[in-house]
C-alpha positions as CSV (number, residue, x, y, z in Angstrom):
1,Y,79.1,-3.7,-48.9
2,L,77.2,-0.8,-50.5
3,Q,74.5,-1.0,-47.9
4,I,77.0,-0.9,-45.1
5,K,78.7,2.1,-46.6
6,A,75.3,3.9,-46.8
7,I,74.7,3.3,-43.1
8,M,78.2,4.6,-42.3
9,A,77.6,7.7,-44.4
10,D,74.4,8.3,-42.5
11,Y,76.2,8.2,-39.2
12,I,78.7,10.8,-40.4
13,K,76.0,12.9,-41.9
14,N,74.2,13.1,-38.6
15,G,77.4,14.0,-36.8
16,V,77.6,10.6,-35.0
17,Y,81.0,9.0,-35.1
18,E,81.8,5.6,-33.6
19,A,84.6,4.4,-31.4
20,V,85.6,1.4,-29.3
21,K,87.1,1.5,-25.8
22,F,89.2,-1.4,-24.5
23,I,89.1,-2.2,-20.8
24,F,92.2,-4.3,-20.1
25,Q,91.9,-6.2,-16.8
26,D,94.8,-8.2,-15.4
27,K,94.8,-11.2,-13.1
28,H,95.1,-8.9,-10.0
29,G,91.8,-7.3,-10.9
30,R,93.5,-4.0,-12.0
31,F,92.3,-1.9,-15.0
32,L,94.5,-0.1,-17.5
33,I,93.9,3.6,-17.9
34,E,95.7,6.3,-19.8
35,K,96.5,9.9,-19.4
36,R,95.8,11.6,-22.7
37,S,98.7,13.5,-24.3
38,R,98.4,17.3,-24.3
39,K,99.2,17.2,-28.0
40,K,95.8,15.6,-28.8
41,T,92.9,17.7,-30.0
42,T,90.4,16.2,-27.5
43,L,90.5,15.3,-23.8
44,Q,94.0,16.6,-23.4
45,G,95.6,15.6,-20.1
46,K,92.6,13.6,-18.9
47,W,92.6,10.1,-17.4
48,V,90.4,7.9,-19.6
49,I,90.0,4.3,-20.8
50,P,92.0,3.7,-24.0
51,A,90.0,4.0,-27.2
52,G,90.2,3.9,-31.0
53,H,88.1,5.1,-33.8
54,I,86.1,2.8,-36.0
55,D,87.1,3.5,-39.6
56,T,85.7,2.7,-43.1
57,N,87.6,-0.6,-43.4
58,D,85.9,-1.9,-40.3
59,F,82.4,-1.4,-41.6
60,V,82.8,-4.2,-44.2
61,H,82.9,-6.8,-41.5
62,A,79.7,-8.2,-39.9
63,N,80.8,-7.4,-36.4
64,Y,82.7,-4.2,-37.3
65,Q,83.0,-3.1,-33.6
66,L,84.9,-6.2,-32.6
67,H,87.0,-6.0,-35.8
68,A,87.9,-2.4,-34.9
69,L,88.7,-3.4,-31.4
70,N,91.2,-6.1,-32.5
71,R,92.7,-3.8,-35.1
72,E,93.2,-1.0,-32.6
73,C,94.7,-3.3,-30.0
74,M,97.2,-4.6,-32.6
75,E,98.1,-1.1,-33.9
76,E,98.5,0.5,-30.5
77,L,99.8,-2.4,-28.4
78,N,100.8,-5.2,-30.8
79,I,98.3,-7.4,-28.9
80,V,95.5,-9.6,-30.2
81,P,93.0,-10.2,-27.3
82,K,92.2,-13.8,-26.5
83,F,89.0,-13.1,-24.5
84,T,86.7,-10.1,-25.1
85,K,83.3,-9.3,-23.6
86,Y,80.9,-6.6,-24.7
87,I,80.1,-4.3,-21.8
88,G,77.7,-1.8,-23.3
89,T,77.3,1.3,-25.5
90,R,77.1,5.0,-24.6
91,L,76.8,8.3,-26.4
92,I,79.2,11.2,-25.6
93,Q,79.6,14.7,-26.9
94,V,83.3,15.7,-27.4
95,L,83.7,19.3,-28.7
96,N,81.5,19.5,-31.8
97,R,81.2,15.7,-32.4
98,R,78.9,13.1,-31.0
99,Y,80.4,9.6,-30.5
100,R,78.7,6.3,-30.0
101,V,81.2,4.4,-27.9
102,F,81.3,0.6,-27.6
103,Y,83.0,-0.8,-24.5
104,Y,84.7,-4.2,-24.4
105,L,86.4,-5.9,-21.5
106,I,89.7,-7.6,-22.5
107,K,91.4,-10.5,-20.7
108,G,94.0,-12.9,-22.0
109,F,97.0,-10.9,-23.2
110,D,100.7,-10.7,-22.7
111,I,101.0,-7.9,-20.1
112,S,104.7,-7.5,-20.8
113,K,103.8,-6.2,-24.3
114,I,101.8,-3.3,-22.9
115,G,103.9,-0.2,-23.1
116,R,103.4,3.4,-24.1
117,F,100.8,4.3,-26.6
118,S,102.5,5.8,-29.7
119,N,100.9,9.2,-29.9
120,E,97.8,8.8,-27.7
121,S,99.0,8.9,-24.1
122,A,101.4,10.7,-21.9
123,R,101.2,7.9,-19.3
124,L,99.6,4.5,-18.7
125,K,98.6,3.2,-15.3
126,W,97.1,0.1,-13.7
127,V,94.5,0.9,-11.1
128,Y,92.4,-1.2,-8.7
129,P,88.6,-0.8,-8.7
130,A,88.8,1.4,-5.6
131,D,90.8,4.0,-7.7
132,I,88.4,4.4,-10.6
133,D,87.6,7.9,-9.5
134,L,90.8,8.8,-11.2
135,L,88.9,8.5,-14.5
136,E,87.5,11.9,-15.7
137,L,84.7,10.7,-17.8
138,D,81.5,9.5,-16.2
139,I,80.9,7.0,-19.0
140,D,84.3,5.4,-18.3
141,K,83.4,5.0,-14.6
142,W,80.1,3.5,-15.6
143,A,81.9,0.9,-17.8
144,I,84.3,-0.1,-15.1
145,S,81.4,-0.4,-12.6
146,R,79.7,-2.7,-15.1
147,C,82.8,-4.9,-15.3
148,I,83.0,-5.2,-11.5
149,K,79.3,-5.9,-11.1
150,N,79.3,-8.6,-13.8
151,S,82.6,-10.2,-12.9
152,Q,82.5,-14.0,-13.1
153,V,83.9,-16.7,-11.0
154,I,85.0,-20.1,-12.3
155,A,84.9,-22.9,-9.7
156,I,87.1,-25.9,-10.5
157,T,86.3,-29.0,-8.5
158,G,87.1,-32.7,-8.7
159,T,89.0,-35.7,-7.4
160,P,92.5,-35.0,-6.0
161,G,95.2,-35.6,-8.6
162,T,93.1,-35.0,-11.7
163,G,94.8,-31.8,-12.9
164,K,92.7,-29.0,-11.2
165,S,95.8,-27.0,-10.2
166,T,97.2,-27.3,-13.8
167,L,94.0,-26.2,-15.3
168,A,93.8,-23.2,-12.9
169,K,97.4,-22.3,-13.7
170,N,96.7,-22.4,-17.5
171,L,93.6,-20.2,-17.1
172,S,95.5,-17.7,-15.0
173,E,98.3,-17.5,-17.6
174,T,96.2,-17.4,-20.8
175,G,93.2,-15.4,-19.5
176,N,94.7,-13.2,-16.8
177,F,92.4,-14.8,-14.2
178,G,93.3,-14.7,-10.5
179,I,93.5,-17.9,-8.5
180,L,92.0,-18.3,-5.1
181,S,92.3,-21.8,-3.5
182,L,89.6,-23.1,-1.1
183,S,92.1,-22.8,1.8
184,D,92.9,-19.2,0.8
185,A,89.2,-18.4,0.5
186,I,88.5,-19.8,4.0
187,I,91.4,-17.7,5.5
188,Q,90.2,-14.6,3.7
189,R,86.6,-15.0,4.9
190,S,87.7,-15.7,8.5
191,E,89.8,-12.5,8.4
192,E,86.8,-10.5,7.0
193,R,84.6,-11.8,9.9
194,R,87.3,-11.0,12.5
195,V,87.7,-7.4,11.2
196,G,84.0,-7.0,11.1
197,K,83.7,-7.9,14.8
198,E,86.4,-5.4,15.9
């Protein structure tokens, strides 16, 4: 504990603070962004990915970034993420402070619980990947691009009547995954080829 506190003090001494950014993605592939309140001291009125500071209590945990992520999601949204994936880390200068920002993709949450951030934002908005230019920080655009580039597909195959549809439905509900059946995929691909020929 004393060693962790010493490291934390070194970060503050050198003017480097730490924060986590949470990239919520729903089953439609949309991302949650927020417009910062004009009452905030930094980034007032800007569209950004929601974030939270890492505080002294987080540093006593082995994976203090993930602990801070879960704490902030609970404090701000009353949500404990079911699935998280580390996206990357970036440094940013905000006014006279340097921040080391840890980005996490979050899936598996009750979308109905996501409302207005208490003092953080003036507005929350779900956007599709094509609309990420609304974001006003280049590092936020970078993080969303990483999520899109590294998106994963789960293929479920098997004998008819063995519960594939039930499994897909459960994944969709618990992990905010989208479902695309084989027949839908064939229709979608045919439409893409037709449009490409026109």
